[in-house]
N, CA and C atoms of all chains as a GROMACS GRO file, in nm:
protein
  603
    1UNK      N    1  15.062  18.686  15.627
    1UNK     CA    2  15.048  18.636  15.483
    1UNK      C    3  15.020  18.441  15.523
    2UNK      N    4  15.018  18.368  15.624
    2UNK     CA    5  14.985  18.250  15.625
    2UNK      C    6  14.883  18.249  15.697
    3UNK      N    7  14.838  18.399  15.827
    3UNK     CA    8  14.730  18.378  15.838
    3UNK      C    9  14.576  18.388  15.697
    4UNK      N   10  14.647  18.489  15.626
    4UNK     CA   11  14.534  18.501  15.526
    4UNK      C   12  14.497  18.376  15.467
    5UNK      N   13  14.530  18.288  15.424
    5UNK     CA   14  14.576  18.141  15.347
    5UNK      C   15  14.499  18.080  15.455
    6UNK      N   16  14.513  18.058  15.579
    6UNK     CA   17  14.410  17.938  15.698
    6UNK      C   18  14.324  18.026  15.652
    7UNK      N   19  14.282  18.182  15.695
    7UNK     CA   20  14.162  18.201  15.690
    7UNK      C   21  14.062  18.207  15.538
    8UNK      N   22  14.159  18.168  15.477
    8UNK     CA   23  14.084  18.152  15.328
    8UNK      C   24  14.013  18.029  15.334
    9UNK      N   25  14.132  17.937  15.355
    9UNK     CA   26  14.046  17.781  15.329
    9UNK      C   27  13.936  17.821  15.414
   10UNK      N   28  13.957  17.848  15.533
   10UNK     CA   29  13.812  17.813  15.627
   10UNK      C   30  13.705  17.921  15.648
   11UNK      N   31  13.735  18.001  15.558
   11UNK     CA   32  13.571  18.072  15.519
   11UNK      C   33  13.534  18.017  15.394
   12UNK      N   34  13.602  17.987  15.266
   12UNK     CA   35  13.558  17.906  15.172
   12UNK      C   36  13.471  17.790  15.189
   13UNK      N   37  13.590  17.691  15.317
   13UNK     CA   38  13.481  17.566  15.341
   13UNK      C   39  13.340  17.602  15.407
   14UNK      N   40  13.361  17.689  15.535
   14UNK     CA   41  13.240  17.699  15.597
   14UNK      C   42  13.157  17.760  15.494
   15UNK      N   43  13.135  17.872  15.392
   15UNK     CA   44  13.082  17.874  15.252
   15UNK      C   45  12.984  17.759  15.237
   16UNK      N   46  13.108  17.674  15.195
   16UNK     CA   47  13.050  17.561  15.146
   16UNK      C   48  12.949  17.482  15.175
   17UNK      N   49  13.004  17.427  15.309
   17UNK     CA   50  12.890  17.389  15.354
   17UNK      C   51  12.749  17.489  15.390
   18UNK      N   52  12.752  17.590  15.416
   18UNK     CA   53  12.632  17.688  15.396
   18UNK      C   54  12.537  17.596  15.294
   19UNK      N   55  12.628  17.663  15.167
   19UNK     CA   56  12.538  17.617  15.039
   19UNK      C   57  12.498  17.500  15.039
   20UNK      N   58  12.566  17.392  15.087
   20UNK     CA   59  12.537  17.254  15.057
   20UNK      C   60  12.420  17.255  15.201
   21UNK      N   61  12.410  17.281  15.253
   21UNK     CA   62  12.301  17.250  15.383
   21UNK      C   63  12.160  17.313  15.340
   22UNK      N   64  12.199  17.428  15.243
   22UNK     CA   65  12.103  17.521  15.160
   22UNK      C   66  11.982  17.440  15.066
   23UNK      N   67  12.108  17.382  14.962
   23UNK     CA   68  12.074  17.256  14.841
   23UNK      C   69  11.998  17.198  14.900
   24UNK      N   70  12.047  17.099  15.009
   24UNK     CA   71  11.963  16.974  15.087
   24UNK      C   72  11.843  17.037  15.151
   25UNK      N   73  11.800  17.143  15.169
   25UNK     CA   74  11.691  17.200  15.220
   25UNK      C   75  11.624  17.178  15.090
   26UNK      N   76  11.644  17.250  15.004
   26UNK     CA   77  11.523  17.222  14.865
   26UNK      C   78  11.523  17.111  14.818
   27UNK      N   79  11.645  17.041  14.831
   27UNK     CA   80  11.607  16.912  14.733
   27UNK      C   81  11.564  16.803  14.790
   28UNK      N   82  11.629  16.786  14.900
   28UNK     CA   83  11.509  16.672  14.967
   28UNK      C   84  11.407  16.665  15.048
   29UNK      N   85  11.346  16.544  15.028
   29UNK     CA   86  11.179  16.518  14.938
   29UNK      C   87  11.104  16.559  15.094
   30UNK      N   88  11.196  16.510  15.239
   30UNK     CA   89  11.062  16.536  15.335
   30UNK      C   90  11.097  16.602  15.454
   31UNK      N   91  11.048  16.633  15.573
   31UNK     CA   92  11.044  16.708  15.659
   31UNK      C   93  11.216  16.619  15.751
   32UNK      N   94  11.180  16.540  15.787
   32UNK     CA   95  11.314  16.448  15.886
   32UNK      C   96  11.427  16.489  15.802
   33UNK      N   97  11.439  16.450  15.658
   33UNK     CA   98  11.568  16.473  15.559
   33UNK      C   99  11.607  16.610  15.568
   34UNK      N  100  11.469  16.686  15.577
   34UNK     CA  101  11.543  16.839  15.545
   34UNK      C  102  11.595  16.902  15.679
   35UNK      N  103  11.531  16.851  15.766
   35UNK     CA  104  11.579  16.909  15.956
   35UNK      C  105  11.725  16.846  15.928
   36UNK      N  106  11.780  16.712  15.829
   36UNK     CA  107  11.939  16.704  15.866
   36UNK      C  108  11.989  16.799  15.818
   37UNK      N  109  11.950  16.843  15.679
   37UNK     CA  110  12.032  16.973  15.576
   37UNK      C  111  12.055  17.076  15.669
   38UNK      N  112  11.915  17.086  15.785
   38UNK     CA  113  11.952  17.209  15.801
   38UNK      C  114  12.007  17.246  15.946
   39UNK      N  115  12.062  17.106  16.005
   39UNK     CA  116  12.128  17.123  16.116
   39UNK      C  117  12.244  17.100  16.116
   40UNK      N  118  12.314  16.987  16.046
   40UNK     CA  119  12.497  16.966  16.074
   40UNK      C  120  12.491  17.038  15.978
   41UNK      N  121  12.521  17.045  15.847
   41UNK     CA  122  12.598  17.132  15.744
   41UNK      C  123  12.612  17.281  15.799
   42UNK      N  124  12.483  17.297  15.818
   42UNK     CA  125  12.496  17.489  15.860
   42UNK      C  126  12.573  17.475  16.009
   43UNK      N  127  12.575  17.422  16.116
   43UNK     CA  128  12.653  17.426  16.217
   43UNK      C  129  12.803  17.419  16.173
   44UNK      N  130  12.838  17.262  16.084
   44UNK     CA  131  12.950  17.321  16.069
   44UNK      C  132  13.017  17.410  15.976
   45UNK      N  133  12.927  17.500  15.897
   45UNK     CA  134  12.949  17.585  15.821
   45UNK      C  135  13.009  17.705  15.889
   46UNK      N  136  12.907  17.695  15.994
   46UNK     CA  137  12.871  17.854  16.072
   46UNK      C  138  12.994  17.840  16.185
   47UNK      N  139  13.086  17.736  16.176
   47UNK     CA  140  13.189  17.710  16.260
   47UNK      C  141  13.347  17.727  16.190
   48UNK      N  142  13.339  17.710  16.096
   48UNK     CA  143  13.438  17.685  15.963
   48UNK      C  144  13.404  17.858  15.979
   49UNK      N  145  13.340  17.920  15.909
   49UNK     CA  146  13.335  18.042  15.912
   49UNK      C  147  13.373  18.154  15.999
   50UNK      N  148  13.337  18.136  16.147
   50UNK     CA  149  13.382  18.187  16.214
   50UNK      C  150  13.528  18.168  16.282
   51UNK      N  151  13.571  18.015  16.253
   51UNK     CA  152  13.734  17.995  16.257
   51UNK      C  153  13.782  18.086  16.205
   52UNK      N  154  13.753  18.114  16.057
   52UNK     CA  155  13.815  18.149  15.950
   52UNK      C  156  13.801  18.353  15.980
   53UNK      N  157  13.726  18.347  16.052
   53UNK     CA  158  13.682  18.507  16.082
   53UNK      C  159  13.808  18.529  16.225
   54UNK      N  160  13.801  18.420  16.285
   54UNK     CA  161  13.859  18.410  16.431
   54UNK      C  162  14.031  18.477  16.405
   55UNK      N  163  14.073  18.396  16.307
   55UNK     CA  164  14.212  18.388  16.261
   55UNK      C  165  14.254  18.517  16.264
   56UNK      N  166  14.164  18.602  16.197
   56UNK     CA  167  14.189  18.771  16.103
   56UNK      C  168  14.193  18.897  16.228
   57UNK      N  169  14.134  18.835  16.373
   57UNK     CA  170  14.102  18.928  16.467
   57UNK      C  171  14.192  18.925  16.596
   58UNK      N  172  14.186  18.999  16.647
   58UNK     CA  173  14.260  18.983  16.819
   58UNK      C  174  14.157  18.900  16.892
   59UNK      N  175  14.231  18.890  17.022
   59UNK     CA  176  14.226  18.778  17.092
   59UNK      C  177  14.061  18.815  17.150
   60UNK      N  178  14.036  18.893  17.172
   60UNK     CA  179  13.949  18.949  17.294
   60UNK      C  180  13.834  18.916  17.204
   61UNK      N  181  13.826  18.972  17.066
   61UNK     CA  182  13.668  18.930  17.008
   61UNK      C  183  13.676  18.771  16.976
   62UNK      N  184  13.769  18.713  16.951
   62UNK     CA  185  13.783  18.588  16.917
   62UNK      C  186  13.722  18.518  16.991
   63UNK      N  187  13.759  18.571  17.119
   63UNK     CA  188  13.698  18.493  17.218
   63UNK      C  189  13.515  18.459  17.235
   64UNK      N  190  13.497  18.576  17.195
   64UNK     CA  191  13.355  18.619  17.221
   64UNK      C  192  13.292  18.514  17.065
   65UNK      N  193  13.354  18.513  16.927
   65UNK     CA  194  13.300  18.417  16.854
   65UNK      C  195  13.326  18.276  16.934
   66UNK      N  196  13.400  18.252  17.026
   66UNK     CA  197  13.342  18.104  17.074
   66UNK      C  198  13.170  18.120  17.107
   67UNK      N  199  13.147  18.210  17.177
   67UNK     CA  200  13.030  18.144  17.245
   67UNK      C  201  12.939  18.177  17.155
   68UNK      N  202  12.939  18.263  17.030
   68UNK     CA  203  12.851  18.211  16.928
   68UNK      C  204  12.814  18.051  16.876
   69UNK      N  205  12.933  17.988  16.826
   69UNK     CA  206  12.957  17.888  16.795
   69UNK      C  207  12.891  17.772  16.939
   70UNK      N  208  12.891  17.825  17.041
   70UNK     CA  209  12.902  17.776  17.156
   70UNK      C  210  12.736  17.736  17.143
   71UNK      N  211  12.658  17.850  17.164
   71UNK     CA  212  12.508  17.931  17.103
   71UNK      C  213  12.483  17.795  16.988
   72UNK      N  214  12.508  17.795  16.887
   72UNK     CA  215  12.452  17.774  16.788
   72UNK      C  216  12.456  17.595  16.808
   73UNK      N  217  12.630  17.533  16.866
   73UNK     CA  218  12.595  17.404  16.853
   73UNK      C  219  12.519  17.367  16.961
   74UNK      N  220  12.457  17.431  17.087
   74UNK     CA  221  12.380  17.393  17.173
   74UNK      C  222  12.252  17.418  17.105
   75UNK      N  223  12.226  17.485  17.024
   75UNK     CA  224  12.022  17.508  17.008
   75UNK      C  225  11.996  17.432  16.876
   76UNK      N  226  12.089  17.405  16.807
   76UNK     CA  227  12.070  17.363  16.643
   76UNK      C  228  11.987  17.234  16.656
   77UNK      N  229  12.029  17.130  16.750
   77UNK     CA  230  12.001  16.988  16.780
   77UNK      C  231  11.811  17.003  16.903
   78UNK      N  232  11.840  17.127  16.919
   78UNK     CA  233  11.704  17.150  17.047
   78UNK      C  234  11.595  17.190  16.925
   79UNK      N  235  11.658  17.283  16.854
   79UNK     CA  236  11.519  17.304  16.761
   79UNK      C  237  11.471  17.227  16.651
   80UNK      N  238  11.608  17.106  16.626
   80UNK     CA  239  11.576  16.998  16.524
   80UNK      C  240  11.480  16.916  16.598
   81UNK      N  241  11.480  16.892  16.715
   81UNK     CA  242  11.423  16.790  16.789
   81UNK      C  243  11.270  16.842  16.832
   82UNK      N  244  11.267  16.993  16.840
   82UNK     CA  245  11.129  17.040  16.869
   82UNK      C  246  11.057  17.048  16.759
   83UNK      N  247  11.126  17.085  16.620
   83UNK     CA  248  11.061  17.072  16.520
   83UNK      C  249  10.990  16.918  16.462
   84UNK      N  250  11.099  16.840  16.485
   84UNK     CA  251  11.076  16.708  16.460
   84UNK      C  252  10.960  16.640  16.517
   85UNK      N  253  11.006  16.648  16.672
   85UNK     CA  254  10.850  16.623  16.727
   85UNK      C  255  10.732  16.656  16.719
   86UNK      N  256  10.752  16.812  16.681
   86UNK     CA  257  10.580  16.894  16.622
   86UNK      C  258  10.513  16.831  16.549
   87UNK      N  259  10.612  16.799  16.393
   87UNK     CA  260  10.596  16.730  16.272
   87UNK      C  261  10.525  16.598  16.321
   88UNK      N  262  10.632  16.522  16.412
   88UNK     CA  263  10.542  16.363  16.406
   88UNK      C  264  10.403  16.354  16.483
   89UNK      N  265  10.406  16.470  16.593
   89UNK     CA  266  10.264  16.444  16.668
   89UNK      C  267  10.158  16.513  16.612
   90UNK      N  268  10.237  16.628  16.499
   90UNK     CA  269  10.070  16.652  16.390
   90UNK      C  270  10.033  16.574  16.288
   91UNK      N  271  10.145  16.436  16.239
   91UNK     CA  272  10.131  16.352  16.140
   91UNK      C  273  10.143  16.423  16.058
   92UNK      N  274  10.266  16.524  16.040
   92UNK     CA  275  10.337  16.550  15.908
   92UNK      C  276  10.435  16.477  15.882
   93UNK      N  277  10.453  16.386  15.918
   93UNK     CA  278  10.564  16.267  15.929
   93UNK      C  279  10.481  16.142  15.842
   94UNK      N  280  10.524  16.101  15.738
   94UNK     CA  281  10.514  15.971  15.679
   94UNK      C  282  10.578  15.850  15.772
   95UNK      N  283  10.522  15.789  15.852
   95UNK     CA  284  10.544  15.681  15.942
   95UNK      C  285  10.602  15.586  15.867
   96UNK      N  286  10.507  15.550  15.728
   96UNK     CA  287  10.533  15.413  15.701
   96UNK      C  288  10.680  15.424  15.604
   97UNK      N  289  10.757  15.541  15.565
   97UNK     CA  290  10.863  15.560  15.528
   97UNK      C  291  11.045  15.542  15.657
   98UNK      N  292  10.974  15.543  15.767
   98UNK     CA  293  11.079  15.515  15.873
   98UNK      C  294  11.107  15.362  15.900
   99UNK      N  295  11.243  15.373  15.933
   99UNK     CA  296  11.320  15.218  15.927
   99UNK      C  297  11.273  15.173  16.075
  100UNK      N  298  11.319  15.295  16.181
  100UNK     CA  299  11.247  15.253  16.245
  100UNK      C  300  11.184  15.336  16.350
  101UNK      N  301  11.117  15.308  16.458
  101UNK     CA  302  11.015  15.394  16.488
  101UNK      C  303  10.983  15.370  16.613
  102UNK      N  304  11.005  15.376  16.698
  102UNK     CA  305  10.987  15.401  16.841
  102UNK      C  306  10.891  15.489  16.942
  103UNK      N  307  10.854  15.580  16.852
  103UNK     CA  308  10.815  15.707  16.923
  103UNK      C  309  10.682  15.644  16.926
  104UNK      N  310  10.618  15.590  16.796
  104UNK     CA  311  10.434  15.546  16.784
  104UNK      C  312  10.406  15.473  16.924
  105UNK      N  313  10.468  15.382  16.978
  105UNK     CA  314  10.452  15.330  17.063
  105UNK      C  315  10.471  15.389  17.214
  106UNK      N  316  10.534  15.461  17.224
  106UNK     CA  317  10.520  15.557  17.351
  106UNK      C  318  10.436  15.674  17.351
  107UNK      N  319  10.383  15.705  17.212
  107UNK     CA  320  10.296  15.815  17.215
  107UNK      C  321  10.142  15.739  17.241
  108UNK      N  322  10.125  15.618  17.226
  108UNK     CA  323  10.031  15.551  17.228
  108UNK      C  324   9.997  15.540  17.394
  109UNK      N  325  10.108  15.494  17.437
  109UNK     CA  326  10.132  15.470  17.563
  109UNK      C  327  10.072  15.567  17.675
  110UNK      N  328  10.154  15.704  17.619
  110UNK     CA  329  10.101  15.826  17.682
  110UNK      C  330   9.956  15.861  17.679
  111UNK      N  331   9.942  15.808  17.570
  111UNK     CA  332   9.750  15.887  17.527
  111UNK      C  333   9.651  15.811  17.605
  112UNK      N  334   9.703  15.653  17.650
  112UNK     CA  335   9.623  15.565  17.673
  112UNK      C  336   9.617  15.559  17.815
  113UNK      N  337   9.705  15.652  17.901
  113UNK     CA  338   9.694  15.675  18.006
  113UNK      C  339   9.580  15.764  18.089
  114UNK      N  340  14.262  18.823  14.905
  114UNK     CA  341  14.161  18.826  14.973
  114UNK      C  342  14.072  18.864  14.925
  115UNK      N  343  14.054  18.942  14.802
  115UNK     CA  344  13.934  19.056  14.786
  115UNK      C  345  13.864  18.905  14.707
  116UNK      N  346  13.936  18.822  14.630
  116UNK     CA  347  13.886  18.753  14.544
  116UNK      C  348  13.784  18.610  14.646
  117UNK      N  349  13.833  18.582  14.786
  117UNK     CA  350  13.803  18.451  14.865
  117UNK      C  351  13.667  18.512  14.914
  118UNK      N  352  13.674  18.694  14.935
  118UNK     CA  353  13.564  18.720  15.013
  118UNK      C  354  13.459  18.717  14.945
  119UNK      N  355  13.439  18.774  14.789
  119UNK     CA  356  13.362  18.780  14.674
  119UNK      C  357  13.318  18.615  14.670
  120UNK      N  358  13.381  18.511  14.665
  120UNK     CA  359  13.311  18.384  14.646
  120UNK      C  360  13.283  18.370  14.771
  121UNK      N  361  13.324  18.390  14.896
  121UNK     CA  362  13.219  18.355  15.021
  121UNK      C  363  13.105  18.435  15.013
  122UNK      N  364  13.112  18.532  15.019
  122UNK     CA  365  12.963  18.595  14.972
  122UNK      C  366  12.869  18.553  14.876
  123UNK      N  367  12.962  18.537  14.790
  123UNK     CA  368  12.850  18.463  14.689
  123UNK      C  369  12.772  18.336  14.707
  124UNK      N  370  12.872  18.256  14.772
  124UNK     CA  371  12.783  18.159  14.841
  124UNK      C  372  12.751  18.202  14.950
  125UNK      N  373  12.730  18.268  15.031
  125UNK     CA  374  12.623  18.275  15.078
  125UNK      C  375  12.504  18.307  15.060
  126UNK      N  376  12.550  18.394  14.960
  126UNK     CA  377  12.412  18.461  14.851
  126UNK      C  378  12.328  18.370  14.815
  127UNK      N  379  12.375  18.261  14.783
  127UNK     CA  380  12.313  18.164  14.656
  127UNK      C  381  12.226  18.092  14.802
  128UNK      N  382  12.282  18.030  14.899
  128UNK     CA  383  12.244  17.947  15.000
  128UNK      C  384  12.124  18.030  15.067
  129UNK      N  385  12.161  18.159  15.098
  129UNK     CA  386  12.078  18.241  15.109
  129UNK      C  387  11.873  18.219  15.048
  130UNK      N  388  11.921  18.244  14.914
  130UNK     CA  389  11.826  18.230  14.833
  130UNK      C  390  11.760  18.069  14.833
  131UNK      N  391  11.843  18.016  14.799
  131UNK     CA  392  11.779  17.873  14.811
  131UNK      C  393  11.694  17.863  14.966
  132UNK      N  394  11.724  17.862  15.034
  132UNK     CA  395  11.671  17.904  15.183
  132UNK      C  396  11.543  17.973  15.162
  133UNK      N  397  11.524  18.097  15.075
  133UNK     CA  398  11.410  18.161  15.098
  133UNK      C  399  11.314  18.098  15.028
  134UNK      N  400  11.355  18.036  14.899
  134UNK     CA  401  11.301  17.919  14.794
  134UNK      C  402  11.228  17.834  14.879
  135UNK      N  403  11.283  17.784  14.955
  135UNK     CA  404  11.209  17.670  15.050
  135UNK      C  405  11.139  17.771  15.144
  136UNK      N  406  11.207  17.852  15.203
  136UNK     CA  407  11.034  17.941  15.282
  136UNK      C  408  10.981  18.019  15.198
  137UNK      N  409  10.932  17.980  15.076
  137UNK     CA  410  10.779  18.027  15.008
  137UNK      C  411  10.774  17.941  14.950
  138UNK      N  412  10.829  17.805  14.908
  138UNK     CA  413  10.718  17.724  14.880
  138UNK      C  414  10.697  17.595  14.984
  139UNK      N  415  10.755  17.554  15.087
  139UNK     CA  416  10.746  17.474  15.172
  139UNK      C  417  10.616  17.433  15.185
  140UNK      N  418  10.596  17.316  15.184
  140UNK     CA  419  10.437  17.284  15.207
  140UNK      C  420  10.381  17.306  15.347
  141UNK      N  421  10.474  17.305  15.439
  141UNK     CA  422  10.356  17.303  15.582
  141UNK      C  423  10.460  17.418  15.692
  142UNK      N  424  10.389  17.454  15.775
  142UNK     CA  425  10.456  17.560  15.884
  142UNK      C  426  10.597  17.523  15.918
  143UNK      N  427  10.542  17.400  15.917
  143UNK     CA  428  10.719  17.328  16.008
  143UNK      C  429  10.858  17.365  15.905
  144UNK      N  430  10.799  17.330  15.783
  144UNK     CA  431  10.937  17.328  15.702
  144UNK      C  432  10.990  17.466  15.701
  145UNK      N  433  10.896  17.566  15.664
  145UNK     CA  434  10.911  17.714  15.716
  145UNK      C  435  10.985  17.750  15.814
  146UNK      N  436  10.947  17.694  15.936
  146UNK     CA  437  11.040  17.699  16.031
  146UNK      C  438  11.129  17.656  16.059
  147UNK      N  439  11.216  17.554  15.981
  147UNK     CA  440  11.343  17.491  15.958
  147UNK      C  441  11.450  17.569  15.823
  148UNK      N  442  11.325  17.606  15.776
  148UNK     CA  443  11.428  17.713  15.676
  148UNK      C  444  11.468  17.819  15.731
  149UNK      N  445  11.366  17.857  15.780
  149UNK     CA  446  11.388  18.050  15.852
  149UNK      C  447  11.493  18.017  15.961
  150UNK      N  448  11.531  17.889  15.995
  150UNK     CA  449  11.658  17.868  16.130
  150UNK      C  450  11.733  17.849  16.065
  151UNK      N  451  11.750  17.842  15.939
  151UNK     CA  452  11.870  17.821  15.822
  151UNK      C  453  11.900  17.945  15.793
  152UNK      N  454  11.826  18.024  15.750
  152UNK     CA  455  11.862  18.171  15.709
  152UNK      C  456  11.906  18.269  15.813
  153UNK      N  457  11.884  18.237  15.941
  153UNK     CA  458  11.924  18.307  16.047
  153UNK      C  459  12.103  18.292  16.037
  154UNK      N  460  12.103  18.118  16.037
  154UNK     CA  461  12.228  18.088  16.055
  154UNK      C  462  12.309  18.151  15.950
  155UNK      N  463  12.286  18.160  15.855
  155UNK     CA  464  12.309  18.203  15.718
  155UNK      C  465  12.378  18.368  15.739
  156UNK      N  466  12.249  18.458  15.764
  156UNK     CA  467  12.258  18.570  15.836
  156UNK      C  468  12.420  18.597  15.926
  157UNK      N  469  12.383  18.514  16.051
  157UNK     CA  470  12.523  18.539  16.125
  157UNK      C  471  12.652  18.473  16.036
  158UNK      N  472  12.650  18.366  15.941
  158UNK     CA  473  12.813  18.339  15.909
  158UNK      C  474  12.782  18.479  15.781
  159UNK      N  475  12.703  18.596  15.773
  159UNK     CA  476  12.760  18.630  15.660
  159UNK      C  477  12.814  18.784  15.785
  160UNK      N  478  12.749  18.804  15.860
  160UNK     CA  479  12.779  18.897  15.996
  160UNK      C  480  12.929  18.890  15.996
  161UNK      N  481  12.946  18.750  16.014
  161UNK     CA  482  13.122  18.709  16.056
  161UNK      C  483  13.190  18.758  15.939
  162UNK      N  484  13.152  18.727  15.799
  162UNK     CA  485  13.232  18.764  15.705
  162UNK      C  486  13.261  18.868  15.692
  163UNK      N  487  13.168  18.970  15.727
  163UNK     CA  488  13.195  19.123  15.697
  163UNK      C  489  13.302  19.144  15.830
  164UNK      N  490  13.268  19.096  15.948
  164UNK     CA  491  13.371  19.121  16.065
  164UNK      C  492  13.513  19.120  16.043
  165UNK      N  493  13.537  18.947  15.926
  165UNK     CA  494  13.620  18.914  15.897
  165UNK      C  495  13.704  19.080  15.793
  166UNK      N  496  13.619  19.107  15.692
  166UNK     CA  497  13.674  19.156  15.601
  166UNK      C  498  13.732  19.342  15.646
  167UNK      N  499  13.636  19.354  15.721
  167UNK     CA  500  13.694  19.545  15.771
  167UNK      C  501  13.778  19.504  15.984
  168UNK      N  502  13.795  19.387  15.981
  168UNK     CA  503  13.903  19.323  16.102
  168UNK      C  504  13.822  19.393  16.206
  169UNK      N  505  13.675  19.436  16.216
  169UNK     CA  506  13.626  19.480  16.323
  169UNK      C  507  13.539  19.458  16.400
  170UNK      N  508  13.590  19.425  16.524
  170UNK     CA  509  13.518  19.351  16.636
  170UNK      C  510  13.385  19.343  16.719
  171UNK      N  511  13.371  19.515  16.670
  171UNK     CA  512  13.277  19.572  16.769
  171UNK      C  513  13.158  19.505  16.730
  172UNK      N  514  13.125  19.454  16.607
  172UNK     CA  515  12.957  19.383  16.614
  172UNK      C  516  12.947  19.225  16.659
  173UNK      N  517  13.073  19.208  16.677
  173UNK     CA  518  13.055  19.025  16.762
  173UNK      C  519  12.929  19.003  16.857
  174UNK      N  520  12.909  19.084  16.950
  174UNK     CA  521  12.834  19.068  17.082
  174UNK      C  522  12.717  19.045  16.955
  175UNK      N  523  12.680  19.138  16.860
  175UNK     CA  524  12.535  19.154  16.783
  175UNK      C  525  12.507  18.985  16.744
  176UNK      N  526  12.593  18.944  16.653
  176UNK     CA  527  12.603  18.808  16.667
  176UNK      C  528  12.536  18.664  16.707
  177UNK      N  529  12.623  18.703  16.847
  177UNK     CA  530  12.544  18.643  16.926
  177UNK      C  531  12.391  18.637  16.971
  178UNK      N  532  12.361  18.794  17.022
  178UNK     CA  533  12.206  18.820  17.007
  178UNK      C  534  12.159  18.819  16.909
  179UNK      N  535  12.213  18.806  16.776
  179UNK     CA  536  12.094  18.723  16.658
  179UNK      C  537  12.093  18.598  16.696
  180UNK      N  538  12.166  18.509  16.699
  180UNK     CA  539  12.208  18.375  16.742
  180UNK      C  540  12.079  18.339  16.818
  181UNK      N  541  12.027  18.395  16.928
  181UNK     CA  542  11.976  18.351  17.016
  181UNK      C  543  11.870  18.382  16.975
  182UNK      N  544  11.773  18.569  16.958
  182UNK     CA  545  11.656  18.583  16.941
  182UNK      C  546  11.608  18.426  16.803
  183UNK      N  547  11.734  18.410  16.715
  183UNK     CA  548  11.685  18.287  16.674
  183UNK      C  549  11.656  18.215  16.675
  184UNK      N  550  11.692  18.143  16.812
  184UNK     CA  551  11.674  17.980  16.837
  184UNK      C  552  11.555  18.036  16.916
  185UNK      N  553  11.518  18.142  17.002
  185UNK     CA  554  11.384  18.150  17.053
  185UNK      C  555  11.273  18.174  17.002
  186UNK      N  556  11.285  18.213  16.857
  186UNK     CA  557  11.204  18.228  16.738
  186UNK      C  558  11.130  18.060  16.732
  187UNK      N  559  11.256  18.022  16.674
  187UNK     CA  560  11.224  17.899  16.629
  187UNK      C  561  11.141  17.822  16.740
  188UNK      N  562  11.204  17.767  16.828
  188UNK     CA  563  11.158  17.674  16.928
  188UNK      C  564  11.018  17.766  16.947
  189UNK      N  565  11.016  17.865  17.002
  189UNK     CA  566  10.832  17.898  17.014
  189UNK      C  567  10.762  17.887  16.909
  190UNK      N  568  10.822  17.890  16.771
  190UNK     CA  569  10.672  17.883  16.672
  190UNK      C  570  10.631  17.758  16.663
  191UNK      N  571  10.765  17.660  16.649
  191UNK     CA  572  10.748  17.486  16.653
  191UNK      C  573  10.658  17.472  16.765
  192UNK      N  574  10.675  17.520  16.879
  192UNK     CA  575  10.567  17.437  17.004
  192UNK      C  576  10.437  17.439  16.938
  193UNK      N  577  10.404  17.644  16.907
  193UNK     CA  578  10.242  17.698  16.894
  193UNK      C  579  10.182  17.592  16.792
  194UNK      N  580  10.274  17.602  16.674
  194UNK     CA  581  10.220  17.496  16.559
  194UNK      C  582  10.160  17.383  16.629
  195UNK      N  583  10.244  17.322  16.708
  195UNK     CA  584  10.222  17.202  16.750
  195UNK      C  585  10.069  17.181  16.888
  196UNK      N  586  10.071  17.279  16.917
  196UNK     CA  587   9.942  17.331  17.036
  196UNK      C  588   9.812  17.333  16.925
  197UNK      N  589   9.842  17.436  16.821
  197UNK     CA  590   9.702  17.479  16.721
  197UNK      C  591   9.658  17.352  16.626
  198UNK      N  592   9.768  17.227  16.596
  198UNK     CA  593   9.660  17.148  16.545
  198UNK      C  594   9.621  17.052  16.646
  199UNK      N  595   9.672  17.052  16.749
  199UNK     CA  596   9.639  16.955  16.846
  199UNK      C  597   9.466  16.991  16.873
  200UNK      N  598   9.463  17.136  16.841
  200UNK     CA  599   9.327  17.173  16.885
  200UNK      C  600   9.200  17.191  16.791
  201UNK      N  601   9.301  17.166  16.686
  201UNK     CA  602   9.181  17.185  16.535
  201UNK      C  603   9.111  17.046  16.567
   0.00000   0.00000   0.00000
């Protein structure tokens, strides 16, 4: 009984975070903002859903779920960084909107070599 | 529990639909890559809910595989976009 309640809370919270991330992906105006919505709420949502699932399983299978969330936590920032860097390099990011821009100087320095 | 599972699957379906909307609309290729990555995460979450419904742990390794394949795909596609645009 108590397992069902804990599992329900985590599953609902996780699905809500996934939905929030998707809404952000649709509503936010430009690529860097969308990457925020694509990375953080999704990882948190998946974490909650997997916790909610793990509560309902035996120990061996729940241990494999830890592996899944570990992959997600490691790979989401990497993809976000690669996509953002590609966007910056290809001129898809509007640099006038950035508050701090440390990359322009570095890229100019590297291209000047 | 049935109501909870219905709600969870409904929310995940709505999230998947919104992601597909961004995937179809997205102005640039990189927007689409980001949307596809989110879509893979939602698929993994939905299969986790499936596992929770049937209490059947036999498909757990598949989820890890799908997550990894999604990572490799998105990373490769983003690198390829960068290379294409530079040679243009």
